[in-house]
C-alpha positions as CSV (number, residue, x, y, z in Angstrom):
1,X,-0.2,0.0,0.1
2,X,1.0,3.7,-0.9
3,X,2.2,5.8,1.8
4,X,0.2,9.2,2.0
5,X,0.9,12.4,4.0
6,X,-1.7,14.9,3.9
7,X,0.1,18.4,4.0
8,X,-1.2,21.6,5.7
9,X,0.1,24.7,5.7
10,X,-1.2,26.9,8.7
11,X,-0.8,30.9,9.2
12,X,-2.2,31.6,12.5
13,X,-4.5,28.9,12.9
14,X,-4.9,28.1,16.7
15,X,-8.5,28.6,16.4
16,X,-9.4,26.0,13.9
17,X,-6.5,23.8,13.8
18,X,-7.4,21.4,17.1
19,X,-11.0,20.4,15.2
20,X,-9.2,19.9,12.0
21,X,-6.4,17.7,13.6
22,X,-9.2,15.8,14.5
23,X,-11.4,15.7,11.7
24,X,-8.0,15.0,9.4
25,X,-6.5,11.7,11.9
26,X,-10.4,10.6,11.5
27,X,-10.3,10.8,7.1
28,X,-6.4,9.2,7.5
29,X,-7.8,6.3,10.4
30,X,-10.6,5.3,7.6
31,X,-8.0,5.3,4.7
32,X,-5.5,2.8,6.5
33,X,-8.8,0.7,8.0
34,X,-10.4,0.0,4.5
35,X,-6.7,-0.4,3.2
36,X,-6.4,2.5,1.2
37,X,-3.5,3.5,2.3
38,X,-0.6,2.4,4.5
39,X,-0.4,3.0,8.3
40,X,2.9,4.6,8.0
41,X,0.6,7.6,6.4
42,X,1.4,11.1,8.3
43,X,-0.9,14.5,8.6
44,X,2.3,17.0,8.2
45,X,1.7,20.4,9.7
46,X,3.8,22.8,8.4
47,X,3.7,26.1,10.2
48,X,4.2,29.6,8.4
49,X,5.5,32.0,10.5
50,X,2.5,32.1,13.1
51,X,2.0,34.5,15.5
52,X,-0.1,32.7,18.0
53,X,-0.3,29.4,19.3
54,X,0.0,27.0,16.4
55,X,3.3,25.9,16.7
56,X,2.4,25.1,20.3
57,X,-0.3,23.1,19.3
58,X,1.4,20.9,16.1
59,X,4.0,20.0,18.7
60,X,1.1,18.4,21.1
61,X,-0.4,16.6,18.5
62,X,3.3,15.1,17.7
63,X,3.2,13.6,21.1
64,X,-0.1,12.5,21.0
65,X,-0.7,10.6,17.4
66,X,2.0,9.0,15.6
67,X,0.5,10.2,12.4
68,X,0.8,13.6,13.3
69,X,4.0,15.5,12.3
70,X,5.3,19.1,12.2
71,X,7.4,21.3,9.9
72,X,8.1,24.9,11.7
73,X,9.0,27.9,9.3
74,X,11.5,30.3,10.3
75,X,9.3,33.2,9.7
76,X,6.3,33.4,7.4
77,X,7.0,33.0,3.7
78,X,3.6,32.8,2.5
79,X,1.0,30.0,1.5
80,X,2.8,29.1,-1.9
81,X,6.4,28.6,-0.2
82,X,4.7,27.0,2.6
83,X,3.1,24.3,0.7
84,X,6.5,23.8,-1.5
85,X,8.6,23.0,1.7
86,X,6.1,20.4,3.1
87,X,6.1,19.0,-0.4
88,X,10.2,19.1,-0.9
89,X,10.0,17.3,3.0
90,X,8.1,14.5,2.3
91,X,8.4,13.5,-1.3
92,X,11.4,11.2,-0.6
93,X,9.5,9.3,1.8
94,X,5.8,9.1,0.7
95,X,4.1,7.9,-2.6
96,X,1.5,10.5,-2.9
97,X,1.0,14.0,-1.1
98,X,-2.4,15.9,-0.6
99,X,-2.7,19.5,0.2
100,X,-5.6,21.3,1.8
101,X,-5.9,24.5,3.8
102,X,-6.1,23.9,8.0
103,X,-9.7,25.8,8.2
104,X,-11.0,22.4,5.7
105,X,-13.4,24.5,3.8
106,X,-12.5,21.8,1.1
107,X,-14.3,19.1,2.0
108,X,-12.3,16.0,3.1
109,X,-15.1,13.6,2.6
110,X,-13.4,13.4,-0.9
111,X,-9.9,12.6,-0.1
112,X,-10.5,9.2,-0.8
113,X,-11.7,9.5,-3.8
114,X,-8.4,11.3,-4.7
115,X,-6.7,8.1,-3.5
116,X,-8.9,6.1,-5.5
117,X,-8.4,8.2,-8.6
118,X,-4.3,7.8,-8.1
119,X,-4.9,4.2,-7.9
120,X,-6.3,4.4,-11.1
121,X,-3.0,5.8,-12.5
122,X,-3.6,9.3,-11.9
123,X,-0.6,11.3,-11.1
124,X,-2.0,14.4,-10.1
125,X,-6.0,15.0,-8.8
126,X,-7.7,18.0,-8.7
127,X,-10.1,19.0,-6.3
128,X,-12.2,21.4,-8.1
129,X,-15.2,23.2,-6.3
130,X,-19.0,22.3,-7.7
131,X,-20.0,26.2,-8.1
132,X,-19.4,29.6,-5.8
133,X,-22.8,30.0,-4.3
134,X,-21.3,30.2,-1.0
135,X,-19.0,33.2,-1.7
136,X,-19.9,36.8,-1.5
137,X,-20.5,38.6,-4.9
138,X,-17.6,40.3,-4.8
139,X,-15.5,37.2,-4.0
140,X,-17.6,35.4,-7.0
141,X,-17.1,38.0,-9.2
142,X,-13.0,38.8,-8.4
143,X,-12.6,34.9,-8.4
144,X,-14.4,34.4,-12.0
145,X,-12.7,37.7,-13.2
146,X,-9.0,35.9,-12.3
147,X,-9.5,33.1,-14.0
148,X,-10.8,34.4,-17.7
149,X,-8.0,36.8,-17.3
150,X,-5.1,34.2,-16.3
151,X,-6.9,32.4,-19.6
152,X,-6.8,35.3,-21.7
153,X,-3.1,35.4,-21.0
154,X,-1.9,32.1,-22.0
155,X,-1.9,30.5,-18.3
156,X,-3.1,26.6,-18.0
157,X,-5.1,26.6,-14.6
158,X,-8.2,24.5,-13.8
159,X,-11.1,26.8,-13.1
160,X,-12.0,26.8,-9.5
161,X,-9.5,25.0,-8.0
162,X,-7.0,26.3,-5.7
163,X,-4.5,24.4,-3.4
164,X,-6.6,21.5,-2.9
165,X,-4.3,18.3,-4.5
166,X,-3.4,15.0,-4.8
167,X,0.5,14.4,-6.3
168,X,2.2,11.5,-6.8
169,X,5.6,11.1,-5.7
170,X,7.0,11.5,-9.1
171,X,4.8,14.6,-9.9
172,X,6.4,16.3,-6.7
173,X,9.5,15.7,-7.9
174,X,9.3,17.2,-11.5
175,X,7.4,20.2,-9.7
176,X,10.6,20.9,-7.3
177,X,12.4,21.2,-10.5
178,X,10.8,24.7,-11.0
179,X,13.3,27.0,-9.1
180,X,11.5,30.1,-9.4
181,X,11.2,32.1,-6.5
182,X,7.7,33.6,-7.4
183,X,6.0,30.6,-7.5
184,X,2.2,30.6,-8.4
185,X,1.3,26.6,-8.1
186,X,-2.4,26.8,-9.5
187,X,-0.5,27.6,-12.8
188,X,2.5,24.9,-12.6
189,X,1.3,22.1,-11.5
190,X,-1.4,21.6,-14.7
191,X,2.0,22.1,-16.9
192,X,4.0,19.1,-15.3
193,X,1.8,16.7,-18.0
194,X,1.1,13.8,-16.3
195,X,-2.1,12.2,-16.0
196,X,-4.8,14.2,-13.9
197,X,-8.4,13.5,-12.7
198,X,-10.8,15.9,-11.1
199,X,-12.9,15.1,-7.9
200,X,-15.7,17.6,-7.6
201,X,-16.9,19.2,-3.6
202,X,-19.2,21.9,-2.5
203,X,-16.8,24.4,-0.7
204,X,-18.1,24.9,3.5
205,X,-18.1,27.8,5.5
206,X,-15.1,28.6,8.1
207,X,-15.9,27.4,11.2
208,X,-13.6,29.6,13.1
209,X,-10.7,32.2,12.6
210,X,-10.6,34.7,10.0
211,X,-9.7,34.0,6.3
212,X,-6.2,34.7,5.7
213,X,-6.8,35.5,1.9
214,X,-9.1,38.8,2.7
215,X,-10.0,40.8,-1.1
216,X,-6.7,42.9,-0.6
217,X,-4.3,39.6,-0.3
218,X,-6.8,38.3,-2.9
219,X,-6.3,40.9,-5.9
220,X,-2.5,40.8,-5.0
221,X,-2.1,37.1,-5.3
222,X,-3.8,37.4,-8.5
223,X,-1.3,40.1,-9.3
224,X,1.4,38.1,-8.2
225,X,0.1,34.9,-10.2
226,X,-0.3,36.7,-13.8
227,X,3.3,38.8,-13.6
228,X,4.8,35.4,-12.8
229,X,3.4,33.1,-15.5
230,X,2.6,35.4,-18.2
231,X,4.6,38.0,-19.9
232,X,1.3,38.8,-22.1
233,X,0.9,42.2,-20.0
234,X,4.2,43.6,-21.7
235,X,3.0,42.6,-24.9
236,X,-0.6,44.2,-24.1
237,X,1.8,47.3,-23.5
238,X,3.1,47.5,-27.0
239,X,-0.6,46.8,-28.5
240,X,-1.5,50.0,-26.7
241,X,1.4,51.8,-27.7
242,X,0.6,51.3,-31.1
243,X,-2.8,52.4,-30.3
244,X,-2.4,55.1,-29.1
245,X,-0.1,56.1,-32.0
246,X,-2.7,55.5,-34.4
247,X,-5.1,57.8,-32.7
248,X,-2.4,59.8,-32.5
249,X,-2.1,60.4,-36.4
250,X,-5.9,60.3,-36.5
251,X,-6.0,63.4,-34.3
252,X,-3.2,65.0,-36.1
253,X,-4.9,64.6,-39.4
254,X,-8.2,66.0,-37.7
255,X,-6.2,68.8,-36.5
256,X,-4.4,70.0,-40.1
257,X,-7.4,69.9,-41.7
258,X,-9.1,72.2,-39.2
259,X,-5.9,74.5,-39.2
260,X,-5.8,75.1,-43.3
261,X,-10.0,75.3,-42.8
262,X,-9.6,78.4,-40.1
263,X,-11.8,76.3,-38.0
264,X,-10.0,76.2,-35.0
265,X,-10.5,76.8,-31.5
266,X,-8.4,77.3,-28.1
267,X,-8.4,73.5,-27.1
268,X,-7.6,73.9,-23.6
269,X,-9.7,71.0,-22.4
270,X,-8.9,68.6,-25.3
271,X,-5.2,69.0,-24.3
272,X,-5.1,68.4,-21.0
273,X,-7.5,65.3,-21.2
274,X,-4.4,64.4,-23.8
275,X,-2.1,65.1,-21.3
276,X,-3.6,63.0,-18.5
277,X,-4.4,60.1,-20.6
278,X,-1.1,59.6,-22.5
279,X,0.4,60.2,-18.7
280,X,-1.8,57.6,-17.7
281,X,-0.5,55.3,-19.6
282,X,3.2,55.7,-19.9
283,X,2.8,55.4,-15.6
284,X,0.4,52.3,-15.5
285,X,3.0,50.7,-18.2
286,X,6.1,51.8,-16.6
287,X,4.5,50.0,-13.3
288,X,3.9,46.9,-15.1
289,X,7.7,46.7,-16.6
290,X,9.0,47.7,-12.9
291,X,7.0,44.5,-11.6
292,X,8.4,42.2,-14.4
293,X,12.1,43.5,-13.7
294,X,11.5,43.2,-9.9
295,X,10.5,39.2,-10.0
296,X,13.6,39.4,-11.8
297,X,16.0,41.2,-9.8
298,X,14.4,38.8,-6.8
299,X,15.0,35.2,-8.9
300,X,18.8,36.5,-9.8
301,X,19.4,36.8,-6.0
302,X,18.4,32.8,-5.8
303,X,18.1,33.5,-2.1
304,X,16.1,30.3,-0.8
305,X,12.6,30.4,-0.4
306,X,12.3,29.2,3.2
307,X,14.3,28.2,5.8
308,X,13.3,25.2,8.1
309,X,13.6,26.0,12.1
310,X,12.1,22.5,13.1
311,X,11.1,19.3,12.0
312,X,8.8,16.4,14.3
313,X,8.1,13.2,13.2
314,X,7.4,9.8,15.2
315,X,8.9,8.2,11.8
316,X,9.2,4.3,12.7
């Protein structure tokens, strides 16, 4: 039987962690009893620099049950890097892993279906939301816009999939070959190319604590995903520049005809509008290019994505 490790990134999750750990252990025990996974399977909590009692709770859990283990990162490195830290830690000593957020809004009842899909040959199994009826109007609208924009920019993302997924050992190792610091897993994983499958579920409301992805952070994450995975925005700037040049030529022809026909008036309003428009476009374009230059700067440093402070596991 295959060894499964469920990887759970945690950031200030002291309110939900005890209940989440209990539910995940119940699912893992069921899989073991039904001979779906090995008894050596684990639940790995990755503490992403929490400032509350998250790591203390994780440490206590590892002493309560052999199936719990903990990875403590030295500082907050972000959700994507915390996932990568967990994957890199376990990829050599397990056959499959499943990543899921600590709030368990993703439905853990489909984990067995994920394992079954892997047994049928899928190296990557995506947990996909059936719909977004439980989201607020703003969150639903921004999420739909994000997936549409990513599709237009050429990113191969899975609609309504976040980071709830199963990966085989070889898929994990292929993922770790991507060395960029600005990782956007939802765009990178589909490019691995191995056989995939999907399981669908209804997302549940958060039972306690606060969401770690308010609107501002969601927009920032989406922007990082776009600029980390596609250079098409730079191409759009070029197209926009050509459009402005064409519009300027048309405007020049109109002004010239007006001049020779003595039909000219003081055009302060149109002049100021043009200045503001062009100035805004220039600053916006420079800002986008600056984002790419900044990311290139960070990549050239080749700094580690994370630093592990402590790893606790009762491996037999």
